Each structure stands twice: as C-alpha cells, then as structure tokens.
N, C-alpha and C positions, 0 to 999 in steps of 0.2 A: 514411497508415495508422495506426491506432491504437495506441499503445503500451501494451501490458498488463503490462508489469514490475512497477511499482510497486503496481496492485492486485492481482496474483496474489503478489507477495513479501510483502504487508501479510496477505493471506489464508493463507498459509503461516506467517507469523511469530505470527499469532494462532491457528492450530491447534496449533502447537508450543507454545505458553504454555498454553492450554487443556488439552492432553494432560497436558503436565507437572504441571498443578496436580491432575490427576485420576490422576496416577501411570501414565500409559499411556506405552508405548513409541511412537516415532514415526521412520520412515524414509522417503526419499524416494519410494519405491514408494507408501508409504500417502498420503502427501501428493498425490502426483501423482493415484492414484485418487479421493482425496476432493476433489480440484479439478476432477477431469475434464480435466487438462492433460496434455501430453506429459511424459514422465517426463525427456527430455532438457532440456526447458524449466526444469523443476523443478531439476534438476541445476545447470544453468547459472545459474540466481539463486542457488543456495546459494553459489557461489564468492565472489561480493562480500560477501555477508551474513557468511559464515565469515571471510572476510579482515578484516572490520572489525569483528568481535568478536560480532556480534548473535548469531549462532548457532554451536553448536559440534557437530560431528560426530564420530562414532567410527566406525571401519571395522570390516569382519568380520562374521561370520554373526549375532552378538549387538548390532551397531553400531546407534547410534540418534543423533536428533537432539534438541538441548536447546537451550535459550536460553543466550548466552553470559555474561549477568547476570541479574538481576531484572527482571521485567516492568514494573516502576514505573521502571527507569532506562536504559529503551530508548525514545527517542521516535519518532513517527512521520517525523518529519525525517530521523532517521538512517537509516532503512529506505529512505526516497525517494532520499537523496544515494547510498547503497550501491549501487542497482540502476541507478538512472537516469544515473549518472557526471554529464556535463555537459550533457545534452540539456535545451534549455528547454521549457517547457510549451507554448508556442507559437511555431511558426517565422516568421520573418519573411519576408516576401514580397520577391523581390529587386526592387533599384530600378529604375525606369522612366524614362525621358527626362522631363525637366521640362517639360512643355507648357502648363500651367496652375497654378492654386492648389493643386488637388488633387494632381496627380502631382509637382508640387514639395515638397510638404510631409507627405504622408500617411505615407511611411515613418518619418521621425522622430516623427511623434505615435505612431503605432501602437508603437513602440519604446518611448516612455516609458510608454504604457498598459500595455503589457505587462510591463515591468519593475515597475511598480506593483501589477499584479494578482499576478505572482510572488512579490514579498516579502510580499504577504498570504496567499497559500497557504503559503508557507513557514513563516511566522509562527504560522499555525494548526497545522501539522504539528510544530512546535517545542514547542507548549503541550500535546500529547497524547502520551500513553504507553501502551504495550502493555497495561498495566496498567488505565489508563483505559479502554481499550477494550475490554477484558473485560468490565469493570462494566457499560459503556453496552450491551454485546452481552446480557449478563444481564438487564439491565431491559427491554430491547425483543425479548426472546426471542420468536420467532414460530412455534416447532415447535408442529404440532397445530392451527395455525390452518385453519379451515375453508374459508376463501374464498380463491381463488387470488391475488387483488388483494393479501391481507394477506400473502402468502409472497413478493410481489415485492421490488423492491429499493426500494421508498418506505420513507421514514422512519416508524416507527410513531408513531401519535398518542399524545399524552402520557395517562397513565392517571389517571382522577380519583382523588383521595384520598378521597372519600365512601366 
C-alpha cells in the first residue's frame, strides 16, 4: 500500500505557507478541497503537524490554520518525521530459511542498502525548508501551460538565461 501521508502533508504545509504569504485564510475544508483529499485525512494529518509546532490551528467560525514558525525555519525533514512516525521508507522482507548464498544473505544486504538510501533521503529533506520549496515552486510554475505533459508531475526544464 502506498503511503500518502508525507506528500499530502507537504502539499498542505506548502499551501498554508503560500496562503499566509498572500494574506489569505486557510481551513481544513479549504485544504481538503484543494488537495481533492478526504477532509478527515487532512484533519488527521493536522494533529501531528500541530503537535510538532509546524502548524497552528485556531478553532471557531473564524478559525484558520497558519505556520507555527517562519517557512524558512521548517525543514521538509520535520514534516516527514511528524507525519510518518517511525515507518521506514522501504519494508524489509521477512527472513526465509537459509538454503543458499542468496537466501542466507539477502536480508542483511537489503537492510544495509535501505539504511543507506533512507539516510540519503533524510539528508535531502533536512537541507530544504518550506521557504526554499516555495521559491522553487515559483521558479518552476506551470500554471497556464498549454501541453498536458507540462502540467504533469515531471520536473520543469531549466529556463534559458538568454
């Protein structure tokens, strides 16, 4: 099963930061509609994000959601750790009886490979902030793109300085 907590929480926090920069009010209903996500899933993700000080939510008719601190002070790693708890990026396969070179050694090999790959991912998340992400999103803005391919999740091509 694909875990959508991190990409959804990332999208939520980016949306909150962007709205905050524009002076707009954000609610869980607005986030859910914008993400085309189940409102209860959005509210569920808000709990750890609030607990960890990444976002602040005020209740009531005029309630809203805002960042808990400056966008430049929130790393993507903090968001990741907040919503994924202790879940690993890749699950280890249960060990099988040692019958040959492969069955006797694949588990420890895969575990060491996964540990290295996870550490590299976490280091990338730690180097980037929500503020950095908004700058990158603005630089690669695809609104108004004519071709559906350009509106996809592919990384935008570098713009020529000419």
